[in-house]
C-alpha positions as CSV (number, residue, x, y, z in Angstrom):
1,M,-1.8,8.1,50.6
2,S,-4.0,7.2,47.7
3,Y,-5.1,3.8,46.5
4,Y,-5.0,3.5,42.7
5,Q,-7.4,0.9,41.2
6,G,-6.6,1.5,37.5
7,R,-4.3,-0.6,35.2
8,D,-0.8,-1.4,36.2
9,K,2.3,-0.1,34.4
10,K,3.1,-3.5,33.1
11,K,1.4,-6.0,30.7
12,P,1.0,-9.6,31.7
13,T,3.9,-10.4,29.4
14,G,6.2,-8.0,31.3
15,G,6.2,-5.2,28.8
16,R,5.5,-1.6,29.6
17,I,2.2,0.2,29.2
18,H,2.6,3.8,28.1
19,R,0.2,6.2,29.8
20,L,-2.3,8.0,27.4
21,R,-3.7,10.1,30.2
22,E,-3.3,11.0,33.9
23,K,-4.9,9.1,36.7
24,K,-8.6,10.0,37.2
25,K,-10.4,10.6,40.5
26,F,-12.9,7.7,39.8
27,E,-10.0,5.3,39.7
28,L,-9.0,6.0,43.3
29,G,-9.9,3.5,46.0
30,S,-9.7,3.8,49.8
31,A,-8.0,2.0,52.7
32,P,-9.7,-1.2,53.9
33,T,-12.0,-0.8,56.8
34,E,-10.8,-3.1,59.5
35,T,-13.9,-3.5,61.7
36,S,-13.1,-4.3,65.3
37,M,-15.1,-4.9,68.5
38,A,-16.4,-1.8,70.3
39,A,-16.0,-1.0,73.9
40,K,-19.1,1.0,74.6
41,E,-21.0,2.0,71.4
42,E,-20.8,1.2,67.7
43,I,-19.0,3.6,65.3
44,R,-20.3,3.9,61.7
45,K,-18.8,6.2,59.0
46,A,-20.4,7.2,55.7
47,S,-18.2,7.8,52.7
48,K,-19.0,8.8,49.1
49,C,-18.6,6.3,46.4
50,Y,-19.0,6.1,42.6
51,G,-22.1,7.6,41.1
52,G,-22.8,9.9,44.0
53,N,-23.9,7.1,46.2
54,E,-23.0,6.6,49.9
55,K,-21.4,3.6,51.5
56,V,-21.7,3.0,55.3
57,R,-18.8,1.4,57.0
58,I,-18.6,0.0,60.5
59,D,-15.4,0.9,62.3
60,E,-16.4,-0.6,65.7
61,A,-19.2,-3.2,66.1
62,L,-20.9,-4.2,69.3
63,Y,-24.0,-6.1,68.2
64,I,-24.7,-8.7,65.4
65,N,-27.9,-9.9,63.7
66,L,-27.7,-13.6,64.4
67,T,-30.0,-16.0,62.4
68,D,-30.6,-19.4,63.9
69,L,-30.9,-21.8,61.0
70,K,-32.9,-24.4,63.0
71,T,-35.8,-22.1,64.0
72,N,-35.2,-19.6,61.2
73,S,-35.4,-16.7,63.6
74,T,-33.1,-13.6,63.8
75,K,-32.1,-11.9,67.1
76,K,-29.7,-9.0,67.9
77,T,-27.0,-10.4,70.1
78,K,-23.8,-9.0,71.6
79,I,-20.3,-10.0,70.2
80,L,-18.0,-11.4,72.9
81,K,-14.8,-12.1,70.9
82,V,-13.4,-13.0,67.5
83,K,-12.4,-16.7,67.5
84,N,-11.1,-17.2,64.0
85,N,-10.7,-15.3,60.8
86,P,-9.8,-17.3,57.7
87,S,-9.0,-14.3,55.5
88,N,-5.9,-13.4,57.6
89,V,-4.2,-15.1,60.5
90,D,-3.3,-11.7,62.1
91,Y,-6.9,-10.5,62.0
92,A,-8.0,-13.1,64.6
93,R,-5.3,-11.9,67.0
94,R,-6.2,-8.3,66.5
95,G,-9.9,-8.9,66.7
96,V,-10.8,-7.7,63.1
97,I,-14.2,-8.8,61.8
98,T,-14.6,-9.5,58.1
99,K,-16.9,-11.7,56.0
100,G,-16.3,-15.4,56.9
101,A,-15.0,-14.6,60.4
102,I,-16.1,-16.8,63.3
103,V,-17.2,-14.9,66.4
104,E,-18.4,-15.9,69.8
105,T,-21.7,-14.4,70.8
106,E,-24.1,-14.8,73.7
107,M,-26.0,-17.4,71.7
108,G,-22.9,-19.4,70.7
109,D,-20.5,-19.4,67.8
110,A,-21.5,-17.6,64.6
111,K,-20.1,-17.1,61.1
112,I,-20.3,-13.6,59.5
113,T,-22.2,-13.5,56.2
114,S,-22.2,-9.7,55.5
115,R,-19.3,-7.4,54.6
116,P,-19.1,-4.9,57.5
117,G,-16.7,-2.5,55.6
118,Q,-19.2,-2.3,52.7
119,D,-22.7,-2.9,54.1
120,G,-22.8,-1.0,57.3
121,F,-24.3,-3.9,59.4
122,L,-23.3,-7.3,60.7
123,N,-25.3,-10.4,59.8
124,A,-24.3,-13.9,60.9
125,V,-25.6,-17.5,61.0
126,T,-25.2,-20.0,63.9
127,M,-22.5,-22.6,63.5
128,K,-24.5,-25.6,64.9
């Protein structure tokens, strides 16, 4: 199944848009990466993107780079569970990690500040 990111077949007014050409490969997208918690080790996948560049996606995450705002220090800590995910109610139940998700770590609760499906790593800041 492909994900088309070009123009729709309808105008904002409801009228039809007649195609002048076929869909192009650069207009294709991909399925969203729903990063979850890993059991043993992290799984990263690289995919090609526009311009010949490479995008690294995290499929399963085990650790997070946690920045403590009081001391301004960053440490690598283990993720224990996903507490809340404001982007989708179902994501919290399924344990999917996205930007803005609140996770429980060994150092306390943290809010994700990076995009794991786009960046290839997880950054977060402490909640307190």
